[in-house]
Structure formats: C-alpha cells, structure tokens
C-alpha positions, -999 to 999 in steps of 0.1 A, spaced: 2 -1 -1 10 36 -6 14 57 27 25 91 37 60 78 45 67 66 9 56 102 -2 80 119 24 48 134 39 29 128 69 24 138 107 20 115 140 -17 118 135 -12 99 101 8 75 119 -20 69 144 -41 62 113 -20 39 97 -19 22 130 -41 -8 121 -31 -12 83 7 -13 86 23 -14 118 59 -11 104 49 22 84 31 36 114 63 30 135 86 44 109 64 74 101 61 79 142 96 75 148 103 101 122 83 128 136 96 121 174 132 124 160 125 159 141 137 183 166 119 212 147 86 201 158 65 213 186 65 189 218 31 180 217 33 165 179 65 147 191 49 136 223 21 119 201 41 103 180 60 86 208 26 74 218 18 55 186 49 40 189 41 26 223 7 14 205 27 1 178 49 -21 205 17 -33 220 -2 -48 192 31 -61 176 60 -63 198 73 -85 227 70 -74 262 106 -59 261 96 -39 233 65 -27 251 87 -19 285 111 -1 263 82 23 245 64 28 277 94 43 295 102 63 264 64 76 263 68 84 301 101 106 295 83 122 264 55 133 282 74 146 312 97 164 287 73 182 260 41 188 286 13 198 281 7 169 258 -28 161 264 -39 140 238 -7 119 240 -13 114 275 -49 102 264 -31 76 239 -12 64 268 -38 58 288 -54 40 259 -19 19 259 -20 10 294 -56 -4 288 -43 -25 258 -13 -37 280 -39 -50 309 -58 -68 281 -27 -83 268 -23 -99 301 -54 -115 305 -70 -87 323 -100 -73 300 -123 -61 331 -92 -38 342 -88 -26 308 -124 -15 305 -121 5 336 -93 23 325 -109 31 292 -142 41 303 -130 81 311 -116 80 276 -149 68 260 -167 92 281 -151 119 265 -155 105 229 -174 139 216 -145 161 226 -116 139 214 -103 133 176 -125 110 157 -98 86 150 -90 85 189 -121 81 200 -129 50 172 -98 33 187 -111 34 222 -146 22 213 -131 -4 193 -109 -12 226 -139 -14 247 -159 -37 227 -130 -63 225 -124 -56 264 -163 -63 272 -163 -91 248 -136 -108 260 -154 -107 296 -186 -121 282 -208 -90 278 -218 -96 241 -248 -68 245 -221 -41 258 -196 -54 230 -223 -48 202 -229 -13 216 -191 -2 214 -185 -19 181 -214 2 164 -202 35 179 -169 25 165 -182 18 134 -198 52 134 -169 68 143 -145 53 117 -173 65 91 -172 100 103 -130 98 105 -130 93 69 -102 67 75 -109 34 57 -84 14 78 -105 22 106 -136 15 89 -123 -20 78 -113 -25 114 -146 -17 128 -167 -39 103 -143 -67 111 -150 -65 147 -186 -58 144 -195 -86 116 -172 -112 134 -192 -104 166 -223 -111 150 -211 -144 133 -201 -153 170 -237 -145 182 -250 -164 155 -265 -134 136 -255 -145 103 -281 -122 82 -258 -91 98 -224 -105 99 -226 -116 66 -230 -81 46 -209 -65 71 -180 -88 67 -184 -85 26 -180 -47 30 -147 -50 49 -133 -72 25 -139 -51 -3 -128 -22 15 -97 -37 28 -87 -49 -9 -93 -11 -18 -70 -1 10 -45 -22 -4 -35 -33 33 -23 -69 31 -27 -75 72 -64 -61 70 -69 -84 38 -62 -114 59 -82 -103 88 -112 -98 65 -108 -128 46 -103 -152 78 -138 -138 92 -153 -143 62 -143 -177 53 -157 -186 92 -189 -169 85 -192 -185 49 -191 -215 64 -213 -210 93 -238 -203 64 -233 -235 49 -214 -220 17 -179 -243 18 -171 -239 -18 -174 -199 -16 -155 -200 18 -127 -222 2 -129 -198 -30 -120 -166 -2 -95 -189 14 -73 -199 -15 -74 -163 -27 -66 -144 1 -54 -165 28 -32 -193 16 4 -185 9 -6 -144 23 12 -150 61 51 -143 66 69 -157 87 75 -125 107 42 -119 112 21 -117 142 2 -149 155 -33 -133 147 -22 -132 109 -18 -170 109 -52 -180 99 -47 -218 97 -81 -226 115 -100 -207 92 -84 -220 60 -83 -259 76 -122 -257 82 -126 -243 47 -106 -274 35 -127 -298 57 -160 -284 50 -149 -292 10 -137 -328 21 -102 -320 13 -86 -339 43 -51 -342 36 -48 -306 25 -65 -297 60 -42 -318 81 -12 -297 65 -25 -267 79 -33 -280 110 1 -296 114 17 -264 124 15 -249 160 -17 -225 171 -7 -189 170 -20 -175 200 -28 -140 200 -26 -125 232 -49 -94 222 -81 -114 211 -100 -145 223 -86 -181 219 -92 -204 192 -86 -237 213 -120 -249 211 -121 -244 172 -88 -259 166 -97 -290 191 -127 -295 168 -108 -292 136 -83 -317 150 -113 -343 164 -127 -340 125 -96 -351 110 -94 -379 135 -131 -389 127 -120 -390 90 -90 -410 94 -110 -437 113 -98 -428 146 -131 -424 163 -118 -434 201 -89 -407 197 -114 -378 184 -142 -384 211 -113 -382 240 -100 -349 224 -136 -337 224 -145 -350 260 -110 -332 272 -121 -300 256 -157 -299 267 -142 -311 303 -120 -281 303 -145 -256 291 -169 -273 320 -142 -262 348 -136 -229 340 -113 -227 308 -111 -197 286 -141 -185 269 -153 -198 239 -177 -190 209 -209 -206 213 -208 -218 180 -175 -234 183 -189 -256 216 -221 -266 192 -198 -278 169 -175 -296 194 -206 -312 211 -222 -326 178 -191 -338 165 -185 -357 202 -219 -373 198 -210 -387 165 -179 -402 175 -200 -416 203 -227 -429 184 -199 -446 157 -184 -466 189 -216 -474 203 -217 -453 231 -255 -445 227 -263 -434 263 -231 -409 260 -242 -395 224 -278 -391 235 -265 -368 265 -244 -349 241 -268 -347 217 -292 -331 244 -266 -305 252 -262 -296 218 -299 -294 212 -300 -267 241 -268 -249 230 -283 -247 194 -315 -233 208 -297 -207 229 -278 -198 199 -308 -192 181 -323 -168 207 -288 -151 208 -290 -143 169 -326 -129 173 -318 -106 203 -288 -98 185 -306 -88 156 -329 -67 176 -304 -50 199 -290 -41 167 -320 -25 151 -318 -5 184 -284 6 185 -283 17 150 -315 36 154 -302 52 187 -272 63 170 -289 75 140 -312 96 166 -281 109 182 -270 125 148 -304 136 143 -307 157 175 -286 184 159 -314 192 134 -342 216 141 -370 208 166 -396 202 138 -373 177 121 -364 159 151 -401 154 161 -410 142 125 -378 117 122 -386 103 157 -420 96 150 -407 77 119 -381 59 140 -406 49 165 -430 34 139 -401 17 122 -386 3 154 -419 -11 162 -422 -27 129 -387 -39 133 -392 -58 164 -423 -71 154 -407 -90 123 -378 -97 147 -399 -116 169 -417 -135 138 -381 -142 130 -375 -155 165 -404 -176 163 -399 -192 132 -364 -200 139 -376 -218 168 -400 -238 147 -372 -247 120 -356 -271 145 -359 -299 121 -336 -325 139 -347 -352 162 -326 -346 193 -323 -382 204 -313 -402 168 -302 -372 151 -320 -377 121 -342 -352 106 -375 -351 123 -415 -355 109 -414 -318 100 -387 -319 78 -398 -348 60 -431 -334 53 -417 -303 37 -388 -316 20 -405 -351 11 -431 -331 -9 -403 -308 -29 -385 -343 -34 -417 -360 -50 -426 -328 -71 -391 -328 -85 -389 -364 -92 -423 -364 -109 -411 -339 -131 -384 -358 -141 -402 -388 -147 -383 -407 -119 -396 -428 -92 -395 -420 -52 -400 -453 -30 -411 -443 3 -405 -472 29 -422 -467 67 -404 -487 91 -417 -498 123 -394 -513 150 -407 -549 161 -419 -554 198 -406 -521 205 -427 -521 237 -414 -551 248 -379 -538 246 -388 -509 269 -406 -530 296 -381 -555 294 -347 -539 291 -357 -503 303 -361 -473 283 -323 -467 282 -320 -497 263 -349 -486 239 -331 -454 234 -302 -473 222 -320 -490 200 -336 -463 184 -301 -445 179 -287 -479 164 -314 -477 139 -306 -443 130 -270 -454 127 -276 -482 102 -299 -461 81 -269 -434 82 -243 -460 69 -263 -480 45 -283 -452 28 -269 -430 0 -259 -393 1 -293 -386 -15 -316 -407 7 -334 -389 34 -337 -407 67 -364 -395 94 -377 -406 125 -414 -404 120 -425 -406 154 -419 -432 184 -404 -463 170 -412 -454 134 -390 -441 107 -394 -430 72 -370 -435 43 -370 -418 9 -351 -433 -16 -352 -412 -49 -350 -432 -81 -356 -464 -65 -380 -490 -82 -403 -513 -64 -379 -544 -63 -348 -523 -57 -362 -505 -27 -376 -537 -12 -340 -552 -18 -325 -526 -2 -347 -525 27 -341 -559 34 -306 -556 35 -311 -528 59 -330 -552 81 -306 -578 82 -279 -554 91 -300 -539 116 -304 -577 129 -270 -583 132 -267 -553 160 -262 -564 196 -277 -542 223 -275 -546 258 -294 -533 289 -283 -516 322 -280 -554 338 -258 -565 308 -283 -584 291 -277 -585 254 -307 -587 230 -312 -579 193 -343 -564 174 -358 -565 142 -378 -542 121 -408 -546 98 -412 -524 67 -438 -513 40 -426 -499 5 -447 -478 -16 -434 -465 -50 -447 -434 -65 -464 -439 -103 -473 -414 -128 -503 -402 -110 -508 -372 -91 -506 -389 -60 -488 -368 -29 -465 -378 -3 -495 -384 25 -509 -407 0 -477 -428 -5 -472 -428 32 -506 -444 37 -501 -470 9 -466 -478 30 -486 -482 63 -510 -505 48 -479 -526 35 -464 -522 70 -494 -534 85 -493 -565 63 -459 -574 70 -468 -573 108 -496 -593 104 -474 -619 85 -452 -624 114 -430 -593 117 -392 -592 105 -400 -584 70 -404 -561 40 -435 -560 18 -442 -540 -12 -477 -519 -14 -501 -524 -38 -509 -497 -66 -531 -475 -62 -566 -480 -73 -577 -466 -108 
C-alpha cells in the first residue's frame, strides 16, 4: 500500500491512522516525527505514544517496556501533551488486556470513552473498538455490540478507511459469533471489499479469515474455500504476528469441502495464540477431532472432544458458543460410532440446548442491532431543528416497532425450524413433510420414481418394558446409525415418531427399494444391544414400501400405502419387508 512515509510527507496524526493497516509504516513515520527536533513538543509526544501502541499490537513484552519508558519521558519533557497522555492511557488498557485482565482494561478505557465527543474521531474510534474487545472478552456481548457500533459510526465519520475496515471486522465477526449471520455476512463482505481497496495485506487477511468463518457457518463451503485460496493461503509471512496465521479458518474451509489431506497439513503447525483477542482453542480442537474422525480414529476423536469440553466445564478460556455447539455435535457423532449411545444421547441433548440458545442469541442480537443503529442515528438527528427531530423520531419509533415485530416473528420462525430429532440426529417429521413433498415434485417432473419406506421396530414396547427405556433409546439410535451408514447421500432418513422411521429413496423402483430395505433389515438384526444389567438382546423391524407412479399421488397418500404394507408385514409375522399394492384406478 502507498503510505505518507513513502511520499516524504505525514504527521503523527497520520501515523496513528496507519496503526491498524500497517504497523511497520506507522512506526517508521512516528519515529521520524518524534526525532524531528523542529516539531513542537505535543506533536513529538503524540508520535512517541503511537510507537507505544505499535509495540503493544505487534512487539514483545520487552519492546512494550522500552516504549512505555520512552513515552513517560516524552510526556515529562514535552508537557502539556493531553492527547498523547490519553493515548498512553489507551495503551495501558491494551497492556492489561494483553495480560488477560480484560475487565481492568475496560475500567481504564471508560473515562476516555465518556469524552468521545471531545476527542479526535480517530482516537475515539480506537477507544470504542478497544472497549468492545474488552467487554467481549469479559463475556458481555450486549455491551460489545454497543461499542462496536459506536466504533463503526466514528470510523465512518473519521474518513479513515483502515479504521472502517477494522470496525466492520470487529462488528461482523461479533455478529457471526452471536449466530446473527444475516447481519454478519454483509458487514464482512463490505469489510473485505474495503480492505482490498485499501491495499493493506494484514487487513485483507483479517477480513478474509472472518469471512471464511462466516461462509462456513452459513453452509457455503465452496465460496469459503474460494476466499481462503485467494486471500489466505500463502498470504502470511514468517515474521507476522500470531493473529495473521489463519490456519484454523483455512483448515475449516478445506474440511468442509472434503479435502482432508490438505486440511491436515494446515493444522500440523503450532497454533498461533493472539494475546490481544479471544482464544481459538475450541475451534482448533474441533478441527483436529474432525481430522481424527475422517481418518477412522474415532476413539481418539471422542477423547479429544471430551477433554476439551471438560476443560470448558471447569472454567477454561471463553469460547464462542458456535464452536462449543460444533464440538458437542462431533463428540456425539463419535460416541454413536463407538456404540456409546447413552453418551451420544447426552451430548446431543447438550447440543440441542446450545443450538436453541444460539437461535435466541441471534434473534436478540438482531433486535439489539436495530436498537443501537437507530439510537446512533437519533443522536445525529438531534442536531437538526426541533420540527425535523419530531417528525423523524415519529418515523423512527414506527419503524422500530415494525422491526421489533418482524424480529419476534423471525425468532418464532427460527424456533419452529428445529428440524432435527434430538435423540437420533435424524431429520424429524416436519422436515420429512416439507422436504419430501418437494422431492416428490422434483422427481415427478424428471419422470423418476420415489420409494417411500415406513419402518417400525418390532416389539419395541417389549424392549422398553423388559430392558428399560435407556436400552430402548440405544435401539432407536442404533437403527438411525444403520440407516445413516447404509443409505446413499441423496436418500432421506427421518424419525416419523416413536419407534417409526421413514426412508425416502429417490430413483428406486419397487424391487430395488424392497431389496435395499431387506439388506438394511439384515444389518440391523446383526446389531447387539445390552441393557443396564448387561443382558444382550437384538431387535428386528418390519417395513412397508410404496413407490410413486405417474399419477398425482402426494406424499401423504404414499405414506398411507406404505403404512398399509407395513401392517401386512406385521400381520405376516414381522421381521420382513412388503411392497404396497398399486393405487386403485
């Protein structure tokens, strides 16, 4: 990027503006201004304060100590220098955060933040952003959003694109951590666009890393990998600080695209720990466990997940809730594969609770974001005349009420869209009816059949009565695992209710579907279960299969025919698969 230093011009003010985009250029320009004896004392003191901030962001503890001593001397020699003194206080807060003392850093920053209206926009923006990071590390997401929105408003007012990129990055990544992807995605997209226009390598890396994470969370792995390959792979240098080594984000994009070997290479290096931000331990543990699972090392994967979850339970470092959810789901999958069905069920229950919490946090975050945005706009509008203010406030209140009502509707919708059965991990009945109808319509347009199999576990009430409900849950999870392992990627397996399951087999004709169900029945029958007393037992299932024809028969009618065939299978002695009769007419 082109800097004021390269053109032979610049000031301590400009060095401060360069702080985030290019620390080396900021330090060189600040050092030049500090050593210029023709400049007034306050300007030179400000330049020295910038050097202290650079050391805190990028240097060692020894570098920080040297610059701190030099700043103290500069303030004594070149008093009065109130702006430099404010920046020194800001630097002290960053030092406390660097030591993991986030709450103390916020206490130091609060007096500076209260004077935001009287300070230069650049300084006030840096303080608001630091406040946001500090309260976020202390676990106050609501206050973090407030401060990051303030930092964004100050950055736009300052006209400093580097500050704007940083503000968008902080706010977008926080929204993503809160699962508010609707607001996070456009912010992170603008952030990367602005960083590319700015030409700051480090800010492009930060922006791209957060966008990759967001795209992966949104279920867009191909787009995430494209961003990672273009902007992250090969971008970091050996002398870069830990925060620029975005190995976790790259590895996640690779794993989400099934590129296991390449992902393993990226995770082979030591994790880069950034002392100025939250930890990445849980995300890295989840990625390493995914690698182990992909390599068939299921026991090791479960142990890694369990160990990290235990660490979090006993007060480990703060972790994004989305990372905790990923770890719980992966641990449950590993436990199921190992036959630890009770453990898998417990982990899935925890994951379900965490998922519900995330949906609630996302909805609250959207509502809070609307409130903060409107509040900031209101503060600007208060400079207008009383008549203009009254009219705009009326429109604002009306808009806010509509937005809150819409947000409540979205929250209810999000809760209603929990489409996964918490015990088995299969899709539930709601998803079956929505996705199944769409699949049937698609196949009918393609003139391809859809086989619908209704499965009922034989004598399941006897299993619960004889062996206990925990053993019954093992059987349900056991069938779900067999269905997952021995169906195609395009097939759909759902828990229909109780001990009933439905399998949708696109493209399968009657004989093919019956054969596949019979093979599934044989595999399930091979599974051995045991109850709390150690008694072993097996379970079978009966199934009825109906296949769509050229008529306009809908999914409910297909299920009804499959149910009739299932009834016939039970009447014939159970443990068998029967085909449904063709529809009348």
